[in-house]
PDB file of N, CA, C and O in Angstrom:
ATOM      1  N   MET A   1     131.059 -43.241  94.784  1.00  0.00           N
ATOM      2  CA  MET A   1     130.614 -44.507  95.304  1.00  0.00           C
ATOM      3  C   MET A   1     131.760 -45.504  95.360  1.00  0.00           C
ATOM      4  O   MET A   1     132.517 -45.646  94.399  1.00  0.00           O
ATOM      5  N   SER A   2     131.881 -46.165  96.438  1.00  0.00           N
ATOM      6  CA  SER A   2     132.942 -47.157  96.580  1.00  0.00           C
ATOM      7  C   SER A   2     132.431 -48.523  96.144  1.00  0.00           C
ATOM      8  O   SER A   2     131.233 -48.730  95.949  1.00  0.00           O
ATOM      9  N   LYS A   3     133.369 -49.443  95.996  1.00  0.00           N
ATOM     10  CA  LYS A   3     132.999 -50.802  95.546  1.00  0.00           C
ATOM     11  C   LYS A   3     132.281 -51.552  96.637  1.00  0.00           C
ATOM     12  O   LYS A   3     131.593 -52.529  96.342  1.00  0.00           O
ATOM     13  N   GLN A   4     132.406 -51.142  97.893  1.00  0.00           N
ATOM     14  CA  GLN A   4     131.772 -51.861  98.987  1.00  0.00           C
ATOM     15  C   GLN A   4     130.248 -51.611  99.027  1.00  0.00           C
ATOM     16  O   GLN A   4     129.512 -52.461  99.528  1.00  0.00           O
ATOM     17  N   GLN A   5     129.772 -50.499  98.527  1.00  0.00           N
ATOM     18  CA  GLN A   5     128.350 -50.197  98.586  1.00  0.00           C
ATOM     19  C   GLN A   5     127.556 -51.083  97.636  1.00  0.00           C
ATOM     20  O   GLN A   5     126.448 -51.494  97.980  1.00  0.00           O
ATOM     21  N   LYS A   6     128.074 -51.388  96.472  1.00  0.00           N
ATOM     22  CA  LYS A   6     127.313 -52.182  95.526  1.00  0.00           C
ATOM     23  C   LYS A   6     127.054 -53.614  95.988  1.00  0.00           C
ATOM     24  O   LYS A   6     125.914 -54.065  95.879  1.00  0.00           O
ATOM     25  N   PRO A   7     128.050 -54.364  96.503  1.00  0.00           N
ATOM     26  CA  PRO A   7     127.744 -55.703  97.010  1.00  0.00           C
ATOM     27  C   PRO A   7     126.781 -55.700  98.189  1.00  0.00           C
ATOM     28  O   PRO A   7     126.004 -56.643  98.343  1.00  0.00           O
ATOM     29  N   ASN A   8     126.810 -54.669  99.023  1.00  0.00           N
ATOM     30  CA  ASN A   8     125.850 -54.599 100.122  1.00  0.00           C
ATOM     31  C   ASN A   8     124.422 -54.491  99.616  1.00  0.00           C
ATOM     32  O   ASN A   8     123.521 -55.115 100.178  1.00  0.00           O
ATOM     33  N   LYS A   9     124.198 -53.710  98.565  1.00  0.00           N
ATOM     34  CA  LYS A   9     122.857 -53.577  98.019  1.00  0.00           C
ATOM     35  C   LYS A   9     122.398 -54.875  97.379  1.00  0.00           C
ATOM     36  O   LYS A   9     121.230 -55.248  97.498  1.00  0.00           O
ATOM     37  N   ASN A  10     123.312 -55.572  96.695  1.00  0.00           N
ATOM     38  CA  ASN A  10     122.945 -56.880  96.124  1.00  0.00           C
ATOM     39  C   ASN A  10     122.659 -57.869  97.218  1.00  0.00           C
ATOM     40  O   ASN A  10     121.746 -58.683  97.086  1.00  0.00           O
ATOM     41  N   ASN A  11     123.407 -57.824  98.290  1.00  0.00           N
ATOM     42  CA  ASN A  11     123.224 -58.725  99.419  1.00  0.00           C
ATOM     43  C   ASN A  11     121.856 -58.464 100.068  1.00  0.00           C
ATOM     44  O   ASN A  11     121.151 -59.411 100.419  1.00  0.00           O
ATOM     45  N   ASP A  12     121.480 -57.194 100.231  1.00  0.00           N
ATOM     46  CA  ASP A  12     120.179 -56.841 100.777  1.00  0.00           C
ATOM     47  C   ASP A  12     119.051 -57.338  99.871  1.00  0.00           C
ATOM     48  O   ASP A  12     118.043 -57.854 100.353  1.00  0.00           O
ATOM     49  N   LEU A  13     119.226 -57.181  98.572  1.00  0.00           N
ATOM     50  CA  LEU A  13     118.206 -57.617  97.641  1.00  0.00           C
ATOM     51  C   LEU A  13     118.012 -59.121  97.730  1.00  0.00           C
ATOM     52  O   LEU A  13     116.873 -59.585  97.746  1.00  0.00           O
ATOM     53  N   LEU A  14     119.081 -59.891  97.788  1.00  0.00           N
ATOM     54  CA  LEU A  14     118.975 -61.346  97.909  1.00  0.00           C
ATOM     55  C   LEU A  14     118.360 -61.769  99.253  1.00  0.00           C
ATOM     56  O   LEU A  14     117.599 -62.734  99.329  1.00  0.00           O
ATOM     57  N   ARG A  15     118.709 -61.025 100.302  1.00  0.00           N
ATOM     58  CA  ARG A  15     118.175 -61.361 101.613  1.00  0.00           C
ATOM     59  C   ARG A  15     116.667 -61.154 101.661  1.00  0.00           C
ATOM     60  O   ARG A  15     115.942 -62.008 102.172  1.00  0.00           O
ATOM     61  N   TYR A  16     116.191 -60.036 101.136  1.00  0.00           N
ATOM     62  CA  TYR A  16     114.755 -59.755 101.151  1.00  0.00           C
ATOM     63  C   TYR A  16     113.996 -60.613 100.157  1.00  0.00           C
ATOM     64  O   TYR A  16     112.836 -60.948 100.399  1.00  0.00           O
ATOM     65  N   ALA A  17     114.616 -60.975  99.048  1.00  0.00           N
ATOM     66  CA  ALA A  17     113.972 -61.911  98.111  1.00  0.00           C
ATOM     67  C   ALA A  17     113.843 -63.287  98.771  1.00  0.00           C
ATOM     68  O   ALA A  17     112.827 -63.966  98.619  1.00  0.00           O
ATOM     69  N   GLY A  18     114.887 -63.689  99.506  1.00  0.00           N
ATOM     70  CA  GLY A  18     114.789 -64.937 100.254  1.00  0.00           C
ATOM     71  C   GLY A  18     113.734 -64.901 101.324  1.00  0.00           C
ATOM     72  O   GLY A  18     113.082 -65.912 101.588  1.00  0.00           O
ATOM     73  N   LEU A  19     113.552 -63.765 101.940  1.00  0.00           N
ATOM     74  CA  LEU A  19     112.532 -63.632 102.961  1.00  0.00           C
ATOM     75  C   LEU A  19     111.130 -63.741 102.353  1.00  0.00           C
ATOM     76  O   LEU A  19     110.221 -64.293 102.973  1.00  0.00           O
ATOM     77  N   GLY A  20     110.964 -63.216 101.144  1.00  0.00           N
ATOM     78  CA  GLY A  20     109.684 -63.356 100.449  1.00  0.00           C
ATOM     79  C   GLY A  20     109.364 -64.813 100.144  1.00  0.00           C
ATOM     80  O   GLY A  20     108.225 -65.252 100.308  1.00  0.00           O
ATOM     81  N   GLY A  21     110.356 -65.551  99.707  1.00  0.00           N
ATOM     82  CA  GLY A  21     110.142 -66.978  99.480  1.00  0.00           C
ATOM     83  C   GLY A  21     109.857 -67.720 100.762  1.00  0.00           C
ATOM     84  O   GLY A  21     109.037 -68.639 100.788  1.00  0.00           O
ATOM     85  N   GLN A  22     110.533 -67.325 101.831  1.00  0.00           N
ATOM     86  CA  GLN A  22     110.314 -67.945 103.126  1.00  0.00           C
ATOM     87  C   GLN A  22     108.879 -67.704 103.620  1.00  0.00           C
ATOM     88  O   GLN A  22     108.249 -68.612 104.163  1.00  0.00           O
ATOM     89  N   ILE A  23     108.376 -66.505 103.436  1.00  0.00           N
ATOM     90  CA  ILE A  23     107.010 -66.179 103.820  1.00  0.00           C
ATOM     91  C   ILE A  23     106.023 -67.023 103.018  1.00  0.00           C
ATOM     92  O   ILE A  23     105.077 -67.578 103.576  1.00  0.00           O
ATOM     93  N   PHE A  24     106.246 -67.119 101.710  1.00  0.00           N
ATOM     94  CA  PHE A  24     105.344 -67.905 100.854  1.00  0.00           C
ATOM     95  C   PHE A  24     105.297 -69.363 101.299  1.00  0.00           C
ATOM     96  O   PHE A  24     104.212 -69.923 101.455  1.00  0.00           O
ATOM     97  N   VAL A  25     106.441 -69.977 101.502  1.00  0.00           N
ATOM     98  CA  VAL A  25     106.488 -71.390 101.902  1.00  0.00           C
ATOM     99  C   VAL A  25     105.910 -71.574 103.304  1.00  0.00           C
ATOM    100  O   VAL A  25     105.181 -72.535 103.551  1.00  0.00           O
ATOM    101  N   SER A  26     106.224 -70.676 104.208  1.00  0.00           N
ATOM    102  CA  SER A  26     105.709 -70.803 105.596  1.00  0.00           C
ATOM    103  C   SER A  26     104.203 -70.669 105.643  1.00  0.00           C
ATOM    104  O   SER A  26     103.538 -71.393 106.384  1.00  0.00           O
ATOM    105  N   LEU A  27     103.660 -69.760 104.868  1.00  0.00           N
ATOM    106  CA  LEU A  27     102.181 -69.619 104.836  1.00  0.00           C
ATOM    107  C   LEU A  27     101.527 -70.857 104.233  1.00  0.00           C
ATOM    108  O   LEU A  27     100.493 -71.309 104.724  1.00  0.00           O
ATOM    109  N   GLY A  28     102.108 -71.402 103.188  1.00  0.00           N
ATOM    110  CA  GLY A  28     101.581 -72.611 102.578  1.00  0.00           C
ATOM    111  C   GLY A  28     101.604 -73.795 103.534  1.00  0.00           C
ATOM    112  O   GLY A  28     100.632 -74.543 103.634  1.00  0.00           O
ATOM    113  N   LEU A  29     102.707 -73.955 104.226  1.00  0.00           N
ATOM    114  CA  LEU A  29     102.812 -75.043 105.209  1.00  0.00           C
ATOM    115  C   LEU A  29     101.864 -74.842 106.385  1.00  0.00           C
ATOM    116  O   LEU A  29     101.310 -75.815 106.897  1.00  0.00           O
ATOM    117  N   SER A  30     101.668 -73.607 106.822  1.00  0.00           N
ATOM    118  CA  SER A  30     100.763 -73.369 107.958  1.00  0.00           C
ATOM    119  C   SER A  30      99.317 -73.592 107.566  1.00  0.00           C
ATOM    120  O   SER A  30      98.529 -74.053 108.391  1.00  0.00           O
ATOM    121  N   VAL A  31      98.944 -73.281 106.338  1.00  0.00           N
ATOM    122  CA  VAL A  31      97.580 -73.567 105.884  1.00  0.00           C
ATOM    123  C   VAL A  31      97.354 -75.075 105.812  1.00  0.00           C
ATOM    124  O   VAL A  31      96.326 -75.580 106.264  1.00  0.00           O
ATOM    125  N   TRP A  32      98.335 -75.793 105.233  1.00  0.00           N
ATOM    126  CA  TRP A  32      98.223 -77.242 105.139  1.00  0.00           C
ATOM    127  C   TRP A  32      98.139 -77.881 106.524  1.00  0.00           C
ATOM    128  O   TRP A  32      97.319 -78.765 106.769  1.00  0.00           O
ATOM    129  N   LEU A  33      99.011 -77.409 107.428  1.00  0.00           N
ATOM    130  CA  LEU A  33      98.994 -77.933 108.790  1.00  0.00           C
ATOM    131  C   LEU A  33      97.705 -77.604 109.492  1.00  0.00           C
ATOM    132  O   LEU A  33      97.192 -78.428 110.248  1.00  0.00           O
ATOM    133  N   GLY A  34      97.154 -76.404 109.264  1.00  0.00           N
ATOM    134  CA  GLY A  34      95.861 -76.052 109.827  1.00  0.00           C
ATOM    135  C   GLY A  34      94.741 -76.933 109.343  1.00  0.00           C
ATOM    136  O   GLY A  34      93.866 -77.321 110.117  1.00  0.00           O
ATOM    137  N   LEU A  35      94.762 -77.257 108.048  1.00  0.00           N
ATOM    138  CA  LEU A  35      93.732 -78.147 107.493  1.00  0.00           C
ATOM    139  C   LEU A  35      93.816 -79.539 108.150  1.00  0.00           C
ATOM    140  O   LEU A  35      92.803 -80.110 108.555  1.00  0.00           O
ATOM    141  N   LYS A  36      95.031 -80.061 108.245  1.00  0.00           N
ATOM    142  CA  LYS A  36      95.208 -81.391 108.852  1.00  0.00           C
ATOM    143  C   LYS A  36      94.816 -81.360 110.334  1.00  0.00           C
ATOM    144  O   LYS A  36      94.195 -82.303 110.823  1.00  0.00           O
ATOM    145  N   ALA A  37      95.163 -80.311 111.039  1.00  0.00           N
ATOM    146  CA  ALA A  37      94.854 -80.225 112.468  1.00  0.00           C
ATOM    147  C   ALA A  37      93.342 -80.086 112.675  1.00  0.00           C
ATOM    148  O   ALA A  37      92.798 -80.669 113.613  1.00  0.00           O
ATOM    149  N   ASP A  38      92.653 -79.323 111.815  1.00  0.00           N
ATOM    150  CA  ASP A  38      91.201 -79.218 111.903  1.00  0.00           C
ATOM    151  C   ASP A  38      90.549 -80.560 111.672  1.00  0.00           C
ATOM    152  O   ASP A  38      89.583 -80.901 112.354  1.00  0.00           O
ATOM    153  N   GLN A  39      91.055 -81.333 110.722  1.00  0.00           N
ATOM    154  CA  GLN A  39      90.504 -82.657 110.455  1.00  0.00           C
ATOM    155  C   GLN A  39      90.768 -83.572 111.629  1.00  0.00           C
ATOM    156  O   GLN A  39      89.895 -84.351 112.012  1.00  0.00           O
ATOM    157  N   TRP A  40      91.951 -83.495 112.206  1.00  0.00           N
ATOM    158  CA  TRP A  40      92.325 -84.386 113.285  1.00  0.00           C
ATOM    159  C   TRP A  40      91.523 -84.108 114.567  1.00  0.00           C
ATOM    160  O   TRP A  40      91.114 -85.033 115.270  1.00  0.00           O
ATOM    161  N   PHE A  41      91.305 -82.803 114.858  1.00  0.00           N
ATOM    162  CA  PHE A  41      90.499 -82.441 116.018  1.00  0.00           C
ATOM    163  C   PHE A  41      89.007 -82.544 115.754  1.00  0.00           C
ATOM    164  O   PHE A  41      88.214 -82.543 116.695  1.00  0.00           O
ATOM    165  N   GLY A  42      88.617 -82.632 114.509  1.00  0.00           N
ATOM    166  CA  GLY A  42      87.206 -82.738 114.138  1.00  0.00           C
ATOM    167  C   GLY A  42      86.426 -81.465 114.342  1.00  0.00           C
ATOM    168  O   GLY A  42      85.242 -81.513 114.676  1.00  0.00           O
ATOM    169  N   LEU A  43      87.068 -80.317 114.147  1.00  0.00           N
ATOM    170  CA  LEU A  43      86.383 -79.052 114.321  1.00  0.00           C
ATOM    171  C   LEU A  43      85.395 -78.815 113.187  1.00  0.00           C
ATOM    172  O   LEU A  43      85.722 -79.076 112.030  1.00  0.00           O
ATOM    173  N   PRO A  44      84.212 -78.334 113.486  1.00  0.00           N
ATOM    174  CA  PRO A  44      83.223 -78.094 112.428  1.00  0.00           C
ATOM    175  C   PRO A  44      83.476 -76.830 111.620  1.00  0.00           C
ATOM    176  O   PRO A  44      82.883 -76.651 110.557  1.00  0.00           O
ATOM    177  N   PHE A  45      84.331 -75.967 112.098  1.00  0.00           N
ATOM    178  CA  PHE A  45      84.688 -74.718 111.377  1.00  0.00           C
ATOM    179  C   PHE A  45      86.198 -74.633 111.276  1.00  0.00           C
ATOM    180  O   PHE A  45      86.903 -75.190 112.117  1.00  0.00           O
ATOM    181  N   PRO A  46      86.708 -73.946 110.263  1.00  0.00           N
ATOM    182  CA  PRO A  46      88.172 -73.904 110.015  1.00  0.00           C
ATOM    183  C   PRO A  46      88.914 -72.929 110.938  1.00  0.00           C
ATOM    184  O   PRO A  46      89.443 -71.918 110.475  1.00  0.00           O
ATOM    185  N   LEU A  47      88.951 -73.220 112.193  1.00  0.00           N
ATOM    186  CA  LEU A  47      89.612 -72.326 113.159  1.00  0.00           C
ATOM    187  C   LEU A  47      91.137 -72.304 112.983  1.00  0.00           C
ATOM    188  O   LEU A  47      91.740 -71.234 112.891  1.00  0.00           O
ATOM    189  N   LEU A  48      91.747 -73.481 112.939  1.00  0.00           N
ATOM    190  CA  LEU A  48      93.203 -73.543 112.879  1.00  0.00           C
ATOM    191  C   LEU A  48      93.754 -73.161 111.490  1.00  0.00           C
ATOM    192  O   LEU A  48      94.910 -72.756 111.368  1.00  0.00           O
ATOM    193  N   VAL A  49      92.932 -73.292 110.466  1.00  0.00           N
ATOM    194  CA  VAL A  49      93.331 -72.836 109.133  1.00  0.00           C
ATOM    195  C   VAL A  49      93.539 -71.311 109.131  1.00  0.00           C
ATOM    196  O   VAL A  49      94.340 -70.778 108.363  1.00  0.00           O
ATOM    197  N   TRP A  50      92.818 -70.649 109.987  1.00  0.00           N
ATOM    198  CA  TRP A  50      92.953 -69.173 110.087  1.00  0.00           C
ATOM    199  C   TRP A  50      94.029 -68.785 111.085  1.00  0.00           C
ATOM    200  O   TRP A  50      94.789 -67.846 110.848  1.00  0.00           O
ATOM    201  N   LEU A  51      94.099 -69.508 112.210  1.00  0.00           N
ATOM    202  CA  LEU A  51      95.040 -69.103 113.263  1.00  0.00           C
ATOM    203  C   LEU A  51      96.516 -69.399 112.942  1.00  0.00           C
ATOM    204  O   LEU A  51      97.384 -68.574 113.228  1.00  0.00           O
ATOM    205  N   PHE A  52      96.798 -70.534 112.369  1.00  0.00           N
ATOM    206  CA  PHE A  52      98.200 -70.867 112.058  1.00  0.00           C
ATOM    207  C   PHE A  52      98.827 -69.869 111.074  1.00  0.00           C
ATOM    208  O   PHE A  52      99.907 -69.352 111.362  1.00  0.00           O
ATOM    209  N   PRO A  53      98.200 -69.576 109.926  1.00  0.00           N
ATOM    210  CA  PRO A  53      98.818 -68.578 109.028  1.00  0.00           C
ATOM    211  C   PRO A  53      98.874 -67.184 109.629  1.00  0.00           C
ATOM    212  O   PRO A  53      99.799 -66.426 109.337  1.00  0.00           O
ATOM    213  N   LEU A  54      97.908 -66.832 110.461  1.00  0.00           N
ATOM    214  CA  LEU A  54      97.950 -65.532 111.133  1.00  0.00           C
ATOM    215  C   LEU A  54      99.136 -65.433 112.076  1.00  0.00           C
ATOM    216  O   LEU A  54      99.795 -64.396 112.144  1.00  0.00           O
ATOM    217  N   ALA A  55      99.407 -66.507 112.801  1.00  0.00           N
ATOM    218  CA  ALA A  55     100.569 -66.532 113.711  1.00  0.00           C
ATOM    219  C   ALA A  55     101.858 -66.486 112.918  1.00  0.00           C
ATOM    220  O   ALA A  55     102.786 -65.767 113.289  1.00  0.00           O
ATOM    221  N   VAL A  56     101.933 -67.246 111.827  1.00  0.00           N
ATOM    222  CA  VAL A  56     103.156 -67.229 111.011  1.00  0.00           C
ATOM    223  C   VAL A  56     103.387 -65.854 110.386  1.00  0.00           C
ATOM    224  O   VAL A  56     104.512 -65.354 110.377  1.00  0.00           O
ATOM    225  N   LEU A  57     102.341 -65.254 109.875  1.00  0.00           N
ATOM    226  CA  LEU A  57     102.479 -63.936 109.254  1.00  0.00           C
ATOM    227  C   LEU A  57     102.907 -62.902 110.292  1.00  0.00           C
ATOM    228  O   LEU A  57     103.724 -62.035 109.983  1.00  0.00           O
ATOM    229  N   THR A  58     102.379 -62.968 111.510  1.00  0.00           N
ATOM    230  CA  THR A  58     102.758 -62.050 112.558  1.00  0.00           C
ATOM    231  C   THR A  58     104.228 -62.218 112.920  1.00  0.00           C
ATOM    232  O   THR A  58     104.943 -61.230 113.092  1.00  0.00           O
ATOM    233  N   MET A  59     104.685 -63.467 113.035  1.00  0.00           N
ATOM    234  CA  MET A  59     106.087 -63.711 113.368  1.00  0.00           C
ATOM    235  C   MET A  59     107.016 -63.214 112.239  1.00  0.00           C
ATOM    236  O   MET A  59     108.082 -62.660 112.509  1.00  0.00           O
ATOM    237  N   MET A  60     106.600 -63.420 110.970  1.00  0.00           N
ATOM    238  CA  MET A  60     107.433 -62.987 109.849  1.00  0.00           C
ATOM    239  C   MET A  60     107.530 -61.459 109.774  1.00  0.00           C
ATOM    240  O   MET A  60     108.586 -60.913 109.456  1.00  0.00           O
ATOM    241  N   ILE A  61     106.441 -60.791 110.065  1.00  0.00           N
ATOM    242  CA  ILE A  61     106.474 -59.321 110.050  1.00  0.00           C
ATOM    243  C   ILE A  61     107.362 -58.797 111.178  1.00  0.00           C
ATOM    244  O   ILE A  61     108.127 -57.853 110.977  1.00  0.00           O
ATOM    245  N   LEU A  62     107.266 -59.407 112.366  1.00  0.00           N
ATOM    246  CA  LEU A  62     108.150 -59.022 113.459  1.00  0.00           C
ATOM    247  C   LEU A  62     109.608 -59.276 113.101  1.00  0.00           C
ATOM    248  O   LEU A  62     110.471 -58.457 113.416  1.00  0.00           O
ATOM    249  N   LYS A  63     109.898 -60.401 112.447  1.00  0.00           N
ATOM    250  CA  LYS A  63     111.265 -60.695 112.024  1.00  0.00           C
ATOM    251  C   LYS A  63     111.756 -59.661 111.021  1.00  0.00           C
ATOM    252  O   LYS A  63     112.905 -59.226 111.094  1.00  0.00           O
ATOM    253  N   LEU A  64     110.913 -59.270 110.102  1.00  0.00           N
ATOM    254  CA  LEU A  64     111.288 -58.262 109.110  1.00  0.00           C
ATOM    255  C   LEU A  64     111.567 -56.927 109.775  1.00  0.00           C
ATOM    256  O   LEU A  64     112.527 -56.250 109.407  1.00  0.00           O
ATOM    257  N   ILE A  65     110.756 -56.532 110.743  1.00  0.00           N
ATOM    258  CA  ILE A  65     110.957 -55.290 111.453  1.00  0.00           C
ATOM    259  C   ILE A  65     112.256 -55.351 112.248  1.00  0.00           C
ATOM    260  O   ILE A  65     113.036 -54.398 112.241  1.00  0.00           O
ATOM    261  N   ARG A  66     112.489 -56.460 112.928  1.00  0.00           N
ATOM    262  CA  ARG A  66     113.722 -56.607 113.711  1.00  0.00           C
ATOM    263  C   ARG A  66     114.959 -56.590 112.837  1.00  0.00           C
ATOM    264  O   ARG A  66     115.959 -55.966 113.192  1.00  0.00           O
ATOM    265  N   ASP A  67     114.906 -57.274 111.686  1.00  0.00           N
ATOM    266  CA  ASP A  67     116.069 -57.305 110.764  1.00  0.00           C
ATOM    267  C   ASP A  67     116.331 -55.927 110.153  1.00  0.00           C
ATOM    268  O   ASP A  67     117.483 -55.513 110.023  1.00  0.00           O
ATOM    269  N   SER A  68     115.283 -55.232 109.786  1.00  0.00           N
ATOM    270  CA  SER A  68     115.490 -53.934 109.124  1.00  0.00           C
ATOM    271  C   SER A  68     115.930 -52.890 110.143  1.00  0.00           C
ATOM    272  O   SER A  68     116.667 -51.972 109.783  1.00  0.00           O
ATOM    273  N   SER A  69     115.505 -52.994 111.408  1.00  0.00           N
ATOM    274  CA  SER A  69     115.956 -52.032 112.378  1.00  0.00           C
ATOM    275  C   SER A  69     117.403 -52.290 112.784  1.00  0.00           C
ATOM    276  O   SER A  69     118.120 -51.342 113.107  1.00  0.00           O
ATOM    277  N   LYS A  70     117.851 -53.536 112.777  1.00  0.00           N
ATOM    278  CA  LYS A  70     119.270 -53.828 113.015  1.00  0.00           C
ATOM    279  C   LYS A  70     120.114 -53.262 111.915  1.00  0.00           C
ATOM    280  O   LYS A  70     121.206 -52.754 112.172  1.00  0.00           O
ATOM    281  N   LYS A  71     119.639 -53.333 110.693  1.00  0.00           N
ATOM    282  CA  LYS A  71     120.389 -52.812 109.551  1.00  0.00           C
ATOM    283  C   LYS A  71     120.587 -51.306 109.681  1.00  0.00           C
ATOM    284  O   LYS A  71     121.672 -50.792 109.407  1.00  0.00           O
ATOM    285  N   LYS A  72     119.546 -50.607 110.096  1.00  0.00           N
ATOM    286  CA  LYS A  72     119.643 -49.146 110.245  1.00  0.00           C
ATOM    287  C   LYS A  72     120.575 -48.768 111.395  1.00  0.00           C
ATOM    288  O   LYS A  72     121.296 -47.775 111.299  1.00  0.00           O
ATOM    289  N   LYS A  73     120.573 -49.529 112.459  1.00  0.00           N
ATOM    290  CA  LYS A  73     121.419 -49.217 113.612  1.00  0.00           C
ATOM    291  C   LYS A  73     122.893 -49.453 113.266  1.00  0.00           C
ATOM    292  O   LYS A  73     123.759 -48.701 113.712  1.00  0.00           O
ATOM    293  N   ASN A  74     123.180 -50.481 112.482  1.00  0.00           N
ATOM    294  CA  ASN A  74     124.562 -50.806 112.146  1.00  0.00           C
ATOM    295  C   ASN A  74     125.045 -50.108 110.889  1.00  0.00           C
ATOM    296  O   ASN A  74     126.223 -50.209 110.548  1.00  0.00           O
ATOM    297  N   ASP A  75     124.176 -49.409 110.201  1.00  0.00           N
ATOM    298  CA  ASP A  75     124.547 -48.740 108.957  1.00  0.00           C
ATOM    299  C   ASP A  75     125.395 -47.524 109.263  1.00  0.00           C
ATOM    300  O   ASP A  75     124.957 -46.665 110.028  1.00  0.00           O
ATOM    301  N   PRO A  76     126.612 -47.409 108.691  1.00  0.00           N
ATOM    302  CA  PRO A  76     127.448 -46.268 109.014  1.00  0.00           C
ATOM    303  C   PRO A  76     127.034 -44.953 108.363  1.00  0.00           C
ATOM    304  O   PRO A  76     127.551 -43.896 108.725  1.00  0.00           O
ATOM    305  N   ASP A  77     126.098 -45.006 107.397  1.00  0.00           N
ATOM    306  CA  ASP A  77     125.662 -43.769 106.707  1.00  0.00           C
ATOM    307  C   ASP A  77     124.779 -42.932 107.548  1.00  0.00           C
ATOM    308  O   ASP A  77     124.336 -41.870 107.110  1.00  0.00           O
TER     309      ASP A  77
END
């Protein structure tokens, strides 16, 4: 094992840990924004509280797939 492999694994760990935090914060903000938007539009049912987090989660999963597939394509192993 060379010295270059170990920092790459630590870098990947930090990147995916950061992505987990980003998902957590994004979902929280989207729920809050959905609550405020439902109140502002006066909807009798929580439509936007469900749609905003669903859209955020879908975008985050697509980002994760795109990032991980780029890693595999550029990986020399």
